[in-house]
All heavy atoms as atom14 arrays in JSON, in Angstrom:
{
  "sequence": "EADGRWRIYAPHGLSDVFGMVLRPNPVLAPRQVYEAKAERWLQQWPELTVLPWP",
  "atom14_mask": [
    [1, 1, 1, 1, 1, 1, 1, 1, 1, 0, 0, 0, 0, 0],
    [1, 1, 1, 1, 1, 0, 0, 0, 0, 0, 0, 0, 0, 0],
    [1, 1, 1, 1, 1, 1, 1, 1, 0, 0, 0, 0, 0, 0],
    [1, 1, 1, 1, 0, 0, 0, 0, 0, 0, 0, 0, 0, 0],
    [1, 1, 1, 1, 1, 1, 1, 1, 1, 1, 1, 0, 0, 0],
    [1, 1, 1, 1, 1, 1, 1, 1, 1, 1, 1, 1, 1, 1],
    [1, 1, 1, 1, 1, 1, 1, 1, 1, 1, 1, 0, 0, 0],
    [1, 1, 1, 1, 1, 1, 1, 1, 0, 0, 0, 0, 0, 0],
    [1, 1, 1, 1, 1, 1, 1, 1, 1, 1, 1, 1, 0, 0],
    [1, 1, 1, 1, 1, 0, 0, 0, 0, 0, 0, 0, 0, 0],
    [1, 1, 1, 1, 1, 1, 1, 0, 0, 0, 0, 0, 0, 0],
    [1, 1, 1, 1, 1, 1, 1, 1, 1, 1, 0, 0, 0, 0],
    [1, 1, 1, 1, 0, 0, 0, 0, 0, 0, 0, 0, 0, 0],
    [1, 1, 1, 1, 1, 1, 1, 1, 0, 0, 0, 0, 0, 0],
    [1, 1, 1, 1, 1, 1, 0, 0, 0, 0, 0, 0, 0, 0],
    [1, 1, 1, 1, 1, 1, 1, 1, 0, 0, 0, 0, 0, 0],
    [1, 1, 1, 1, 1, 1, 1, 0, 0, 0, 0, 0, 0, 0],
    [1, 1, 1, 1, 1, 1, 1, 1, 1, 1, 1, 0, 0, 0],
    [1, 1, 1, 1, 0, 0, 0, 0, 0, 0, 0, 0, 0, 0],
    [1, 1, 1, 1, 1, 1, 1, 1, 0, 0, 0, 0, 0, 0],
    [1, 1, 1, 1, 1, 1, 1, 0, 0, 0, 0, 0, 0, 0],
    [1, 1, 1, 1, 1, 1, 1, 1, 0, 0, 0, 0, 0, 0],
    [1, 1, 1, 1, 1, 1, 1, 1, 1, 1, 1, 0, 0, 0],
    [1, 1, 1, 1, 1, 1, 1, 0, 0, 0, 0, 0, 0, 0],
    [1, 1, 1, 1, 1, 1, 1, 1, 0, 0, 0, 0, 0, 0],
    [1, 1, 1, 1, 1, 1, 1, 0, 0, 0, 0, 0, 0, 0],
    [1, 1, 1, 1, 1, 1, 1, 0, 0, 0, 0, 0, 0, 0],
    [1, 1, 1, 1, 1, 1, 1, 1, 0, 0, 0, 0, 0, 0],
    [1, 1, 1, 1, 1, 0, 0, 0, 0, 0, 0, 0, 0, 0],
    [1, 1, 1, 1, 1, 1, 1, 0, 0, 0, 0, 0, 0, 0],
    [1, 1, 1, 1, 1, 1, 1, 1, 1, 1, 1, 0, 0, 0],
    [1, 1, 1, 1, 1, 1, 1, 1, 1, 0, 0, 0, 0, 0],
    [1, 1, 1, 1, 1, 1, 1, 0, 0, 0, 0, 0, 0, 0],
    [1, 1, 1, 1, 1, 1, 1, 1, 1, 1, 1, 1, 0, 0],
    [1, 1, 1, 1, 1, 1, 1, 1, 1, 0, 0, 0, 0, 0],
    [1, 1, 1, 1, 1, 0, 0, 0, 0, 0, 0, 0, 0, 0],
    [1, 1, 1, 1, 1, 1, 1, 1, 1, 0, 0, 0, 0, 0],
    [1, 1, 1, 1, 1, 0, 0, 0, 0, 0, 0, 0, 0, 0],
    [1, 1, 1, 1, 1, 1, 1, 1, 1, 0, 0, 0, 0, 0],
    [1, 1, 1, 1, 1, 1, 1, 1, 1, 1, 1, 0, 0, 0],
    [1, 1, 1, 1, 1, 1, 1, 1, 1, 1, 1, 1, 1, 1],
    [1, 1, 1, 1, 1, 1, 1, 1, 0, 0, 0, 0, 0, 0],
    [1, 1, 1, 1, 1, 1, 1, 1, 1, 0, 0, 0, 0, 0],
    [1, 1, 1, 1, 1, 1, 1, 1, 1, 0, 0, 0, 0, 0],
    [1, 1, 1, 1, 1, 1, 1, 1, 1, 1, 1, 1, 1, 1],
    [1, 1, 1, 1, 1, 1, 1, 0, 0, 0, 0, 0, 0, 0],
    [1, 1, 1, 1, 1, 1, 1, 1, 1, 0, 0, 0, 0, 0],
    [1, 1, 1, 1, 1, 1, 1, 1, 0, 0, 0, 0, 0, 0],
    [1, 1, 1, 1, 1, 1, 1, 0, 0, 0, 0, 0, 0, 0],
    [1, 1, 1, 1, 1, 1, 1, 0, 0, 0, 0, 0, 0, 0],
    [1, 1, 1, 1, 1, 1, 1, 1, 0, 0, 0, 0, 0, 0],
    [1, 1, 1, 1, 1, 1, 1, 0, 0, 0, 0, 0, 0, 0],
    [1, 1, 1, 1, 1, 1, 1, 1, 1, 1, 1, 1, 1, 1],
    [1, 1, 1, 1, 1, 1, 1, 0, 0, 0, 0, 0, 0, 0]
  ],
  "atom14_positions": [
    [[8.42, 20.76, -5.24], [8.44, 21.93, -6.08], [9.81, 22.6, -5.99], [10.6, 22.3, -5.1], [7.34, 22.89, -5.64], [5.93, 22.34, -5.75], [5.5, 22.07, -7.18], [5.88, 22.84, -8.09], [4.81, 21.07, -7.4], [0.0, 0.0, 0.0], [0.0, 0.0, 0.0], [0.0, 0.0, 0.0], [0.0, 0.0, 0.0], [0.0, 0.0, 0.0]],
    [[10.05, 23.53, -6.85], [11.33, 24.24, -6.87], [11.59, 25.0, -5.58], [12.74, 25.17, -5.17], [11.37, 25.19, -8.06], [0.0, 0.0, 0.0], [0.0, 0.0, 0.0], [0.0, 0.0, 0.0], [0.0, 0.0, 0.0], [0.0, 0.0, 0.0], [0.0, 0.0, 0.0], [0.0, 0.0, 0.0], [0.0, 0.0, 0.0], [0.0, 0.0, 0.0]],
    [[10.52, 25.43, -4.92], [10.68, 26.19, -3.68], [10.74, 25.31, -2.43], [10.72, 25.8, -1.32], [9.58, 27.24, -3.53], [8.2, 26.61, -3.46], [8.09, 25.36, -3.47], [7.21, 27.37, -3.38], [0.0, 0.0, 0.0], [0.0, 0.0, 0.0], [0.0, 0.0, 0.0], [0.0, 0.0, 0.0], [0.0, 0.0, 0.0], [0.0, 0.0, 0.0]],
    [[10.8, 23.99, -2.61], [10.93, 23.08, -1.47], [9.6, 22.51, -0.99], [9.6, 21.58, -0.17], [0.0, 0.0, 0.0], [0.0, 0.0, 0.0], [0.0, 0.0, 0.0], [0.0, 0.0, 0.0], [0.0, 0.0, 0.0], [0.0, 0.0, 0.0], [0.0, 0.0, 0.0], [0.0, 0.0, 0.0], [0.0, 0.0, 0.0], [0.0, 0.0, 0.0]],
    [[8.49, 23.04, -1.46], [7.19, 22.49, -1.06], [6.93, 21.19, -1.81], [7.48, 20.95, -2.87], [6.07, 23.49, -1.36], [6.13, 24.72, -0.5], [4.97, 25.66, -0.79], [4.99, 26.04, -2.2], [3.93, 26.46, -2.88], [2.77, 26.58, -2.29], [4.03, 26.78, -4.15], [0.0, 0.0, 0.0], [0.0, 0.0, 0.0], [0.0, 0.0, 0.0]],
    [[6.08, 20.35, -1.22], [5.71, 19.09, -1.87], [4.39, 19.24, -2.58], [3.52, 19.99, -2.14], [5.57, 18.0, -0.83], [6.83, 17.55, -0.19], [8.01, 18.23, -0.13], [7.04, 16.34, 0.49], [8.94, 17.5, 0.55], [8.36, 16.33, 0.96], [6.25, 15.25, 0.78], [8.9, 15.29, 1.67], [6.79, 14.21, 1.51], [8.1, 14.23, 1.93]],
    [[4.24, 18.5, -3.65], [2.95, 18.39, -4.33], [2.62, 16.89, -4.36], [3.4, 16.09, -4.87], [3.03, 18.93, -5.74], [1.68, 18.84, -6.45], [1.73, 19.39, -7.82], [1.98, 20.84, -7.71], [1.83, 21.68, -8.7], [1.47, 21.24, -9.88], [2.07, 22.96, -8.54], [0.0, 0.0, 0.0], [0.0, 0.0, 0.0], [0.0, 0.0, 0.0]],
    [[1.48, 16.55, -3.81], [1.08, 15.14, -3.71], [-0.16, 14.93, -4.57], [-1.14, 15.66, -4.45], [0.77, 14.75, -2.25], [2.04, 14.9, -1.4], [0.22, 13.34, -2.17], [1.82, 14.69, 0.06], [0.0, 0.0, 0.0], [0.0, 0.0, 0.0], [0.0, 0.0, 0.0], [0.0, 0.0, 0.0], [0.0, 0.0, 0.0], [0.0, 0.0, 0.0]],
    [[-0.1, 13.92, -5.42], [-1.24, 13.51, -6.2], [-1.75, 12.2, -5.62], [-1.05, 11.18, -5.67], [-0.86, 13.31, -7.67], [-0.43, 14.59, -8.35], [0.91, 14.94, -8.44], [-1.38, 15.46, -8.87], [1.3, 16.12, -9.06], [-1.0, 16.64, -9.48], [0.34, 16.97, -9.57], [0.72, 18.14, -10.17], [0.0, 0.0, 0.0], [0.0, 0.0, 0.0]],
    [[-2.93, 12.23, -5.05], [-3.52, 11.04, -4.45], [-4.99, 10.99, -4.84], [-5.87, 11.35, -4.04], [-3.34, 11.07, -2.94], [0.0, 0.0, 0.0], [0.0, 0.0, 0.0], [0.0, 0.0, 0.0], [0.0, 0.0, 0.0], [0.0, 0.0, 0.0], [0.0, 0.0, 0.0], [0.0, 0.0, 0.0], [0.0, 0.0, 0.0], [0.0, 0.0, 0.0]],
    [[-5.28, 10.55, -6.07], [-6.67, 10.59, -6.53], [-7.62, 9.74, -5.7], [-8.81, 9.99, -5.69], [-6.58, 10.1, -7.97], [-5.29, 9.39, -8.07], [-4.37, 10.01, -7.06], [0.0, 0.0, 0.0], [0.0, 0.0, 0.0], [0.0, 0.0, 0.0], [0.0, 0.0, 0.0], [0.0, 0.0, 0.0], [0.0, 0.0, 0.0], [0.0, 0.0, 0.0]],
    [[-7.1, 8.75, -4.99], [-7.95, 7.9, -4.15], [-7.74, 8.18, -2.67], [-8.18, 7.41, -1.82], [-7.69, 6.42, -4.46], [-7.96, 6.07, -5.9], [-9.22, 6.03, -6.43], [-7.12, 5.81, -6.92], [-9.15, 5.73, -7.72], [-7.88, 5.6, -8.04], [0.0, 0.0, 0.0], [0.0, 0.0, 0.0], [0.0, 0.0, 0.0], [0.0, 0.0, 0.0]],
    [[-7.04, 9.25, -2.36], [-6.84, 9.63, -0.97], [-5.62, 8.98, -0.35], [-4.91, 8.2, -0.98], [0.0, 0.0, 0.0], [0.0, 0.0, 0.0], [0.0, 0.0, 0.0], [0.0, 0.0, 0.0], [0.0, 0.0, 0.0], [0.0, 0.0, 0.0], [0.0, 0.0, 0.0], [0.0, 0.0, 0.0], [0.0, 0.0, 0.0], [0.0, 0.0, 0.0]],
    [[-5.38, 9.33, 0.9], [-4.23, 8.81, 1.64], [-4.64, 7.98, 2.86], [-3.79, 7.62, 3.67], [-3.35, 9.99, 2.1], [-2.72, 10.8, 0.96], [-2.08, 12.07, 1.51], [-1.7, 9.98, 0.22], [0.0, 0.0, 0.0], [0.0, 0.0, 0.0], [0.0, 0.0, 0.0], [0.0, 0.0, 0.0], [0.0, 0.0, 0.0], [0.0, 0.0, 0.0]],
    [[-5.91, 7.69, 2.98], [-6.38, 7.0, 4.19], [-5.74, 5.62, 4.37], [-5.43, 5.22, 5.49], [-7.9, 6.88, 4.2], [-8.36, 6.15, 3.09], [0.0, 0.0, 0.0], [0.0, 0.0, 0.0], [0.0, 0.0, 0.0], [0.0, 0.0, 0.0], [0.0, 0.0, 0.0], [0.0, 0.0, 0.0], [0.0, 0.0, 0.0], [0.0, 0.0, 0.0]],
    [[-5.51, 4.87, 3.28], [-4.87, 3.55, 3.41], [-3.42, 3.7, 3.88], [-2.94, 2.89, 4.68], [-4.9, 2.79, 2.09], [-6.26, 2.17, 1.79], [-7.16, 2.26, 2.65], [-6.42, 1.61, 0.7], [0.0, 0.0, 0.0], [0.0, 0.0, 0.0], [0.0, 0.0, 0.0], [0.0, 0.0, 0.0], [0.0, 0.0, 0.0], [0.0, 0.0, 0.0]],
    [[-2.74, 4.71, 3.41], [-1.34, 4.93, 3.81], [-1.28, 5.23, 5.31], [-0.55, 4.59, 6.05], [-0.7, 6.08, 3.01], [0.66, 6.43, 3.56], [-0.62, 5.72, 1.55], [0.0, 0.0, 0.0], [0.0, 0.0, 0.0], [0.0, 0.0, 0.0], [0.0, 0.0, 0.0], [0.0, 0.0, 0.0], [0.0, 0.0, 0.0], [0.0, 0.0, 0.0]],
    [[-2.08, 6.2, 5.74], [-2.03, 6.59, 7.15], [-2.68, 5.54, 8.06], [-2.33, 5.44, 9.23], [-2.68, 7.96, 7.34], [-1.88, 9.07, 6.73], [-2.41, 9.84, 5.71], [-0.59, 9.34, 7.16], [-1.66, 10.87, 5.14], [0.16, 10.36, 6.59], [-0.39, 11.13, 5.58], [0.0, 0.0, 0.0], [0.0, 0.0, 0.0], [0.0, 0.0, 0.0]],
    [[-3.62, 4.76, 7.5], [-4.26, 3.7, 8.27], [-3.52, 2.39, 8.23], [-3.96, 1.41, 8.83], [0.0, 0.0, 0.0], [0.0, 0.0, 0.0], [0.0, 0.0, 0.0], [0.0, 0.0, 0.0], [0.0, 0.0, 0.0], [0.0, 0.0, 0.0], [0.0, 0.0, 0.0], [0.0, 0.0, 0.0], [0.0, 0.0, 0.0], [0.0, 0.0, 0.0]],
    [[-2.4, 2.34, 7.51], [-1.58, 1.13, 7.34], [-2.4, -0.04, 6.82], [-2.45, -1.11, 7.39], [-0.86, 0.78, 8.65], [0.13, 1.86, 9.04], [1.34, 1.34, 10.24], [2.27, 0.13, 9.31], [0.0, 0.0, 0.0], [0.0, 0.0, 0.0], [0.0, 0.0, 0.0], [0.0, 0.0, 0.0], [0.0, 0.0, 0.0], [0.0, 0.0, 0.0]],
    [[-3.06, 0.21, 5.7], [-3.89, -0.81, 5.04], [-3.25, -1.17, 3.71], [-2.95, -0.29, 2.9], [-5.33, -0.28, 4.81], [-6.15, -1.29, 4.02], [-5.99, 0.04, 6.15], [0.0, 0.0, 0.0], [0.0, 0.0, 0.0], [0.0, 0.0, 0.0], [0.0, 0.0, 0.0], [0.0, 0.0, 0.0], [0.0, 0.0, 0.0], [0.0, 0.0, 0.0]],
    [[-3.03, -2.46, 3.5], [-2.51, -2.96, 2.23], [-3.68, -3.54, 1.46], [-4.33, -4.46, 1.91], [-1.43, -4.01, 2.47], [-0.79, -4.61, 1.23], [-0.09, -3.52, 0.41], [0.19, -5.7, 1.61], [0.0, 0.0, 0.0], [0.0, 0.0, 0.0], [0.0, 0.0, 0.0], [0.0, 0.0, 0.0], [0.0, 0.0, 0.0], [0.0, 0.0, 0.0]],
    [[-3.92, -2.97, 0.29], [-5.07, -3.34, -0.52], [-4.59, -3.94, -1.84], [-3.77, -3.34, -2.53], [-5.89, -2.07, -0.78], [-7.2, -2.24, -1.44], [-7.93, -0.91, -1.55], [-8.1, -0.25, -0.28], [-9.1, -0.46, 0.56], [-10.03, -1.33, 0.24], [-9.17, 0.2, 1.7], [0.0, 0.0, 0.0], [0.0, 0.0, 0.0], [0.0, 0.0, 0.0]],
    [[-5.09, -5.12, -2.22], [-4.63, -5.72, -3.48], [-5.13, -4.95, -4.69], [-6.2, -4.35, -4.68], [-5.25, -7.12, -3.45], [-6.43, -7.0, -2.57], [-6.09, -5.94, -1.55], [0.0, 0.0, 0.0], [0.0, 0.0, 0.0], [0.0, 0.0, 0.0], [0.0, 0.0, 0.0], [0.0, 0.0, 0.0], [0.0, 0.0, 0.0], [0.0, 0.0, 0.0]],
    [[-4.3, -4.96, -5.74], [-4.68, -4.37, -7.01], [-4.3, -5.38, -8.1], [-3.17, -5.4, -8.58], [-3.95, -3.04, -7.24], [-4.4, -2.36, -8.51], [-4.96, -3.0, -9.4], [-4.15, -1.08, -8.61], [0.0, 0.0, 0.0], [0.0, 0.0, 0.0], [0.0, 0.0, 0.0], [0.0, 0.0, 0.0], [0.0, 0.0, 0.0], [0.0, 0.0, 0.0]],
    [[-5.25, -6.22, -8.48], [-4.97, -7.27, -9.46], [-4.47, -6.76, -10.81], [-3.86, -7.51, -11.57], [-6.31, -7.99, -9.63], [-7.08, -7.66, -8.4], [-6.63, -6.29, -7.98], [0.0, 0.0, 0.0], [0.0, 0.0, 0.0], [0.0, 0.0, 0.0], [0.0, 0.0, 0.0], [0.0, 0.0, 0.0], [0.0, 0.0, 0.0], [0.0, 0.0, 0.0]],
    [[-4.69, -5.5, -11.12], [-4.22, -4.95, -12.4], [-2.7, -4.77, -12.38], [-2.03, -4.91, -13.39], [-4.93, -3.61, -12.69], [-4.37, -2.94, -13.93], [-6.43, -3.82, -12.82], [0.0, 0.0, 0.0], [0.0, 0.0, 0.0], [0.0, 0.0, 0.0], [0.0, 0.0, 0.0], [0.0, 0.0, 0.0], [0.0, 0.0, 0.0], [0.0, 0.0, 0.0]],
    [[-2.14, -4.46, -11.2], [-0.71, -4.15, -11.11], [0.18, -5.36, -10.85], [1.33, -5.36, -11.24], [-0.47, -3.11, -10.01], [-1.04, -1.73, -10.28], [-0.76, -0.8, -9.11], [-0.48, -1.14, -11.56], [0.0, 0.0, 0.0], [0.0, 0.0, 0.0], [0.0, 0.0, 0.0], [0.0, 0.0, 0.0], [0.0, 0.0, 0.0], [0.0, 0.0, 0.0]],
    [[-0.33, -6.34, -10.12], [0.52, -7.48, -9.76], [-0.33, -8.73, -9.59], [-1.47, -8.65, -9.14], [1.27, -7.18, -8.47], [0.0, 0.0, 0.0], [0.0, 0.0, 0.0], [0.0, 0.0, 0.0], [0.0, 0.0, 0.0], [0.0, 0.0, 0.0], [0.0, 0.0, 0.0], [0.0, 0.0, 0.0], [0.0, 0.0, 0.0], [0.0, 0.0, 0.0]],
    [[0.23, -9.89, -9.91], [-0.5, -11.15, -9.68], [-0.58, -11.48, -8.19], [0.13, -10.92, -7.36], [0.31, -12.18, -10.44], [1.66, -11.59, -10.6], [1.5, -10.11, -10.58], [0.0, 0.0, 0.0], [0.0, 0.0, 0.0], [0.0, 0.0, 0.0], [0.0, 0.0, 0.0], [0.0, 0.0, 0.0], [0.0, 0.0, 0.0], [0.0, 0.0, 0.0]],
    [[-1.45, -12.4, -7.87], [-1.7, -12.79, -6.47], [-0.41, -13.2, -5.75], [-0.2, -12.82, -4.6], [-2.7, -13.94, -6.44], [-3.05, -14.39, -5.06], [-4.08, -15.49, -5.07], [-4.55, -15.7, -3.71], [-5.72, -16.2, -3.42], [-6.55, -16.54, -4.37], [-6.06, -16.37, -2.16], [0.0, 0.0, 0.0], [0.0, 0.0, 0.0], [0.0, 0.0, 0.0]],
    [[0.46, -13.96, -6.39], [1.67, -14.44, -5.75], [2.57, -13.27, -5.33], [3.19, -13.31, -4.27], [2.46, -15.39, -6.67], [1.71, -16.63, -7.06], [0.78, -16.44, -8.26], [0.52, -15.32, -8.7], [0.25, -17.54, -8.77], [0.0, 0.0, 0.0], [0.0, 0.0, 0.0], [0.0, 0.0, 0.0], [0.0, 0.0, 0.0], [0.0, 0.0, 0.0]],
    [[2.67, -12.26, -6.15], [3.49, -11.09, -5.85], [2.89, -10.34, -4.66], [3.6, -9.96, -3.72], [3.63, -10.17, -7.08], [4.29, -8.86, -6.71], [4.38, -10.88, -8.18], [0.0, 0.0, 0.0], [0.0, 0.0, 0.0], [0.0, 0.0, 0.0], [0.0, 0.0, 0.0], [0.0, 0.0, 0.0], [0.0, 0.0, 0.0], [0.0, 0.0, 0.0]],
    [[1.58, -10.13, -4.69], [0.9, -9.44, -3.59], [1.1, -10.17, -2.26], [1.44, -9.57, -1.25], [-0.6, -9.31, -3.9], [-1.41, -8.75, -2.76], [-1.35, -7.4, -2.45], [-2.24, -9.56, -2.01], [-2.09, -6.88, -1.41], [-2.99, -9.05, -0.97], [-2.91, -7.71, -0.67], [-3.65, -7.2, 0.37], [0.0, 0.0, 0.0], [0.0, 0.0, 0.0]],
    [[0.89, -11.48, -2.27], [1.0, -12.25, -1.03], [2.43, -12.29, -0.52], [2.67, -12.24, 0.69], [0.42, -13.65, -1.23], [-1.09, -13.6, -1.39], [-1.72, -14.93, -1.71], [-0.98, -15.9, -2.04], [-2.96, -15.01, -1.65], [0.0, 0.0, 0.0], [0.0, 0.0, 0.0], [0.0, 0.0, 0.0], [0.0, 0.0, 0.0], [0.0, 0.0, 0.0]],
    [[3.41, -12.36, -1.41], [4.82, -12.35, -0.98], [5.18, -11.0, -0.35], [5.84, -10.95, 0.7], [5.74, -12.65, -2.16], [0.0, 0.0, 0.0], [0.0, 0.0, 0.0], [0.0, 0.0, 0.0], [0.0, 0.0, 0.0], [0.0, 0.0, 0.0], [0.0, 0.0, 0.0], [0.0, 0.0, 0.0], [0.0, 0.0, 0.0], [0.0, 0.0, 0.0]],
    [[4.75, -9.92, -0.97], [5.01, -8.59, -0.41], [4.3, -8.43, 0.93], [4.87, -7.9, 1.88], [4.56, -7.49, -1.37], [5.46, -7.33, -2.56], [4.97, -6.18, -3.42], [5.9, -5.98, -4.61], [5.51, -4.82, -5.43], [0.0, 0.0, 0.0], [0.0, 0.0, 0.0], [0.0, 0.0, 0.0], [0.0, 0.0, 0.0], [0.0, 0.0, 0.0]],
    [[3.06, -8.88, 1.0], [2.3, -8.76, 2.24], [3.0, -9.5, 3.38], [3.13, -8.98, 4.49], [0.89, -9.29, 2.05], [0.0, 0.0, 0.0], [0.0, 0.0, 0.0], [0.0, 0.0, 0.0], [0.0, 0.0, 0.0], [0.0, 0.0, 0.0], [0.0, 0.0, 0.0], [0.0, 0.0, 0.0], [0.0, 0.0, 0.0], [0.0, 0.0, 0.0]],
    [[3.48, -10.68, 3.1], [4.18, -11.47, 4.13], [5.45, -10.76, 4.59], [5.73, -10.66, 5.79], [4.52, -12.85, 3.56], [5.15, -13.78, 4.57], [5.41, -15.15, 3.97], [4.69, -15.56, 3.04], [6.36, -15.81, 4.44], [0.0, 0.0, 0.0], [0.0, 0.0, 0.0], [0.0, 0.0, 0.0], [0.0, 0.0, 0.0], [0.0, 0.0, 0.0]],
    [[6.21, -10.25, 3.66], [7.45, -9.55, 3.99], [7.16, -8.27, 4.77], [7.82, -7.98, 5.76], [8.2, -9.25, 2.69], [9.6, -8.7, 2.91], [10.38, -8.55, 1.61], [9.84, -7.49, 0.78], [9.3, -7.66, -0.43], [9.25, -8.85, -0.98], [8.84, -6.64, -1.13], [0.0, 0.0, 0.0], [0.0, 0.0, 0.0], [0.0, 0.0, 0.0]],
    [[6.17, -7.52, 4.34], [5.86, -6.25, 5.0], [5.26, -6.45, 6.38], [5.46, -5.64, 7.27], [4.94, -5.42, 4.12], [5.62, -4.94, 2.86], [6.96, -4.96, 2.58], [4.99, -4.41, 1.71], [7.2, -4.45, 1.32], [6.01, -4.1, 0.76], [3.67, -4.15, 1.36], [5.73, -3.56, -0.49], [3.41, -3.6, 0.12], [4.43, -3.32, -0.79]],
    [[4.52, -7.55, 6.57], [3.98, -7.84, 7.9], [5.08, -8.11, 8.92], [4.93, -7.82, 10.1], [3.01, -9.03, 7.85], [1.58, -8.69, 7.48], [0.79, -9.97, 7.23], [0.92, -7.85, 8.56], [0.0, 0.0, 0.0], [0.0, 0.0, 0.0], [0.0, 0.0, 0.0], [0.0, 0.0, 0.0], [0.0, 0.0, 0.0], [0.0, 0.0, 0.0]],
    [[6.18, -8.66, 8.46], [7.31, -8.87, 9.37], [7.89, -7.54, 9.82], [8.34, -7.4, 10.95], [8.39, -9.72, 8.69], [7.96, -11.14, 8.46], [8.98, -11.93, 7.66], [10.1, -11.48, 7.43], [8.6, -13.12, 7.23], [0.0, 0.0, 0.0], [0.0, 0.0, 0.0], [0.0, 0.0, 0.0], [0.0, 0.0, 0.0], [0.0, 0.0, 0.0]],
    [[7.89, -6.56, 8.94], [8.44, -5.24, 9.26], [7.42, -4.38, 10.01], [7.8, -3.62, 10.9], [8.87, -4.53, 7.99], [9.59, -3.23, 8.26], [10.28, -2.7, 7.01], [10.29, -3.34, 5.97], [10.87, -1.53, 7.13], [0.0, 0.0, 0.0], [0.0, 0.0, 0.0], [0.0, 0.0, 0.0], [0.0, 0.0, 0.0], [0.0, 0.0, 0.0]],
    [[6.16, -4.49, 9.63], [5.1, -3.68, 10.25], [3.96, -4.6, 10.68], [2.97, -4.77, 9.97], [4.56, -2.65, 9.25], [5.59, -1.68, 8.77], [6.21, -0.71, 9.5], [6.13, -1.57, 7.46], [7.1, -0.02, 8.72], [7.07, -0.51, 7.45], [5.9, -2.26, 6.27], [7.77, -0.15, 6.31], [6.6, -1.88, 5.14], [7.52, -0.85, 5.17]],
    [[4.04, -5.21, 11.86], [3.01, -6.16, 12.3], [1.63, -5.54, 12.44], [0.63, -6.25, 12.4], [3.52, -6.66, 13.65], [4.79, -5.98, 13.92], [5.14, -5.08, 12.79], [0.0, 0.0, 0.0], [0.0, 0.0, 0.0], [0.0, 0.0, 0.0], [0.0, 0.0, 0.0], [0.0, 0.0, 0.0], [0.0, 0.0, 0.0], [0.0, 0.0, 0.0]],
    [[1.55, -4.22, 12.57], [0.25, -3.56, 12.7], [-0.43, -3.33, 11.36], [-1.56, -2.82, 11.29], [0.4, -2.24, 13.47], [1.23, -1.18, 12.76], [2.74, -1.3, 12.97], [3.24, -2.36, 13.38], [3.43, -0.3, 12.72], [0.0, 0.0, 0.0], [0.0, 0.0, 0.0], [0.0, 0.0, 0.0], [0.0, 0.0, 0.0], [0.0, 0.0, 0.0]],
    [[0.21, -3.72, 10.27], [-0.34, -3.57, 8.92], [-1.59, -4.43, 8.78], [-1.61, -5.59, 9.18], [0.71, -4.0, 7.89], [0.36, -3.85, 6.42], [0.21, -2.39, 6.04], [1.44, -4.51, 5.57], [0.0, 0.0, 0.0], [0.0, 0.0, 0.0], [0.0, 0.0, 0.0], [0.0, 0.0, 0.0], [0.0, 0.0, 0.0], [0.0, 0.0, 0.0]],
    [[-2.63, -3.86, 8.2], [-3.84, -4.61, 7.87], [-3.75, -5.04, 6.42], [-3.65, -4.19, 5.53], [-5.1, -3.74, 8.08], [-5.17, -3.36, 9.44], [-6.35, -4.49, 7.69], [0.0, 0.0, 0.0], [0.0, 0.0, 0.0], [0.0, 0.0, 0.0], [0.0, 0.0, 0.0], [0.0, 0.0, 0.0], [0.0, 0.0, 0.0], [0.0, 0.0, 0.0]],
    [[-3.75, -6.34, 6.19], [-3.65, -6.89, 4.83], [-5.02, -7.37, 4.39], [-5.58, -8.28, 5.0], [-2.62, -8.04, 4.76], [-2.57, -8.64, 3.38], [-1.25, -7.56, 5.19], [0.0, 0.0, 0.0], [0.0, 0.0, 0.0], [0.0, 0.0, 0.0], [0.0, 0.0, 0.0], [0.0, 0.0, 0.0], [0.0, 0.0, 0.0], [0.0, 0.0, 0.0]],
    [[-5.56, -6.74, 3.37], [-6.86, -7.16, 2.86], [-6.68, -8.35, 1.93], [-5.67, -8.46, 1.24], [-7.51, -6.0, 2.11], [-7.78, -4.76, 2.97], [-8.44, -3.66, 2.15], [-8.61, -5.08, 4.18], [0.0, 0.0, 0.0], [0.0, 0.0, 0.0], [0.0, 0.0, 0.0], [0.0, 0.0, 0.0], [0.0, 0.0, 0.0], [0.0, 0.0, 0.0]],
    [[-7.66, -9.25, 1.91], [-7.53, -10.47, 1.11], [-7.63, -10.21, -0.38], [-8.23, -9.23, -0.82], [-8.71, -11.33, 1.58], [-9.71, -10.37, 2.11], [-8.92, -9.2, 2.65], [0.0, 0.0, 0.0], [0.0, 0.0, 0.0], [0.0, 0.0, 0.0], [0.0, 0.0, 0.0], [0.0, 0.0, 0.0], [0.0, 0.0, 0.0], [0.0, 0.0, 0.0]],
    [[-7.04, -11.12, -1.13], [-7.11, -11.08, -2.58], [-8.57, -11.27, -2.99], [-9.26, -12.13, -2.42], [-6.23, -12.19, -3.17], [-6.08, -12.1, -4.65], [-6.77, -12.8, -5.58], [-5.17, -11.26, -5.35], [-6.35, -12.44, -6.83], [-5.37, -11.5, -6.72], [-4.22, -10.33, -4.97], [-4.65, -10.84, -7.7], [-3.52, -9.68, -5.96], [-3.72, -9.94, -7.31]],
    [[-9.05, -10.52, -3.97], [-10.47, -10.65, -4.36], [-10.8, -11.96, -5.05], [-9.97, -12.59, -5.63], [-10.68, -9.47, -5.31], [-9.35, -9.04, -5.77], [-8.37, -9.5, -4.73], [0.0, 0.0, 0.0], [0.0, 0.0, 0.0], [0.0, 0.0, 0.0], [0.0, 0.0, 0.0], [0.0, 0.0, 0.0], [0.0, 0.0, 0.0], [0.0, 0.0, 0.0]]
  ]
}
């Protein structure tokens, strides 16, 4: 905001972010893109939980 405060829109909540859960969204990206990102991110954050492709 103009006064320095943040406004966050999270219609589905923030639990996956804070819980380090990666959840596939077939509408946004194909399986190959999801799996490549998951592999790369697991190298950076080994504690990440990667949920399987549906």
